[in-house]
C-alpha positions as CSV (number, residue, x, y, z in Angstrom):
1,M,126.5,47.1,114.8
2,P,128.5,44.8,112.6
3,L,128.8,41.1,113.5
4,T,132.1,40.1,115.0
5,I,133.8,36.7,115.3
6,R,133.3,36.8,119.1
7,D,129.5,37.3,118.5
8,L,129.4,34.6,115.8
9,M,131.3,32.0,117.9
10,G,129.2,32.8,120.9
11,K,126.0,32.1,118.9
12,M,127.2,28.7,117.6
13,P,125.9,26.6,120.5
14,A,122.4,28.1,120.2
15,A,122.4,27.6,116.4
16,F,123.5,24.0,116.7
17,L,121.0,21.4,115.4
18,P,121.8,18.2,117.3
19,E,119.5,16.0,115.1
20,K,121.6,16.9,112.1
21,A,124.9,16.0,113.9
22,E,123.7,12.7,115.3
23,G,126.6,10.3,115.9
24,T,129.2,13.0,115.3
25,N,132.1,13.3,117.7
26,A,134.4,16.0,116.4
27,V,136.4,19.1,117.1
28,I,136.6,21.9,114.6
29,Q,139.5,24.3,115.0
30,F,139.0,27.8,113.7
31,E,142.1,29.9,112.8
32,F,141.0,33.5,111.9
33,T,143.3,36.1,110.3
34,G,142.6,39.6,109.1
35,G,140.7,42.2,111.1
36,E,139.8,39.9,113.9
37,P,142.6,37.4,114.3
38,G,142.0,34.6,116.8
39,T,141.8,30.9,117.5
40,W,138.6,29.1,118.5
41,Y,137.3,25.6,118.5
42,A,133.9,23.9,118.5
43,A,133.6,20.5,120.2
44,I,130.6,18.5,118.9
45,A,129.7,15.4,120.9
46,D,126.7,13.7,122.5
47,G,124.2,16.1,120.8
48,K,126.0,19.2,122.1
49,C,128.2,21.9,120.7
50,E,130.6,23.7,123.0
51,V,132.7,26.6,121.8
52,A,135.9,28.0,123.4
53,E,138.6,30.4,122.6
54,G,142.0,28.8,122.1
55,T,143.6,25.8,120.6
56,H,142.4,22.2,121.0
57,A,145.0,19.5,121.5
58,S,143.6,17.2,118.8
59,P,141.1,18.8,116.3
60,T,139.3,16.6,113.8
61,M,139.5,19.4,111.2
62,T,141.0,22.9,111.0
63,L,139.4,25.8,109.1
64,T,141.6,28.8,108.4
65,A,140.0,32.0,107.0
66,D,140.0,35.8,107.1
67,S,137.6,36.8,109.8
68,Q,135.5,39.0,107.5
69,D,135.3,36.3,104.8
70,Y,134.1,33.8,107.4
71,I,131.4,36.3,108.7
72,D,130.4,36.8,105.0
73,I,130.0,33.0,104.5
74,I,127.9,32.6,107.6
75,T,125.7,35.5,106.8
76,G,125.2,34.3,103.3
77,K,127.1,37.1,101.5
78,M,129.7,34.7,100.2
79,D,129.3,31.1,99.0
80,A,131.2,28.7,101.1
81,M,132.2,26.4,98.3
82,K,133.3,29.3,96.1
83,A,135.3,30.7,99.0
84,F,137.0,27.3,99.4
85,M,137.7,27.0,95.6
86,Q,139.2,30.6,95.6
87,G,141.5,29.7,98.5
88,K,139.7,32.1,100.9
89,V,139.0,29.2,103.2
90,K,141.6,26.5,103.9
91,L,140.7,23.2,105.4
92,A,142.9,20.5,106.9
93,G,142.0,17.2,108.4
94,N,138.6,15.5,107.9
95,L,137.2,17.1,104.8
96,N,134.0,15.1,105.0
97,L,133.3,16.9,108.2
98,A,133.6,20.2,106.4
99,M,130.9,19.2,103.9
100,K,128.5,18.1,106.7
101,M,129.3,21.0,109.1
102,T,127.1,23.6,107.4
103,S,124.0,21.4,108.0
104,F,124.8,21.2,111.8
105,F,123.9,24.8,112.3
106,K,120.9,27.0,111.6
107,L,122.6,29.8,109.6
108,S,121.0,33.2,109.6
109,G,122.0,36.6,108.4
């Protein structure tokens, strides 16, 4: 069965590596388009990552991407930096957080 955005977002808290995000207090807003449009956010604070569907009042950073492109990035089928350079992933807000964000999670295919 193909991986869905709902599956992916649901797995985020378990894939979170608190030691890598030490001292981070941030909210990442996800805006997905394409086959699985939706709005989600991940709140990272006090060594925990909580994920919810919807819009956060004050995100630290917003990531906008086609749902399938994002799944391909997470599963390693697409390079995140290349996707950003090609405009497949758009970022707004704290871009330093975007650079660090990938190390906060154990990515697996």
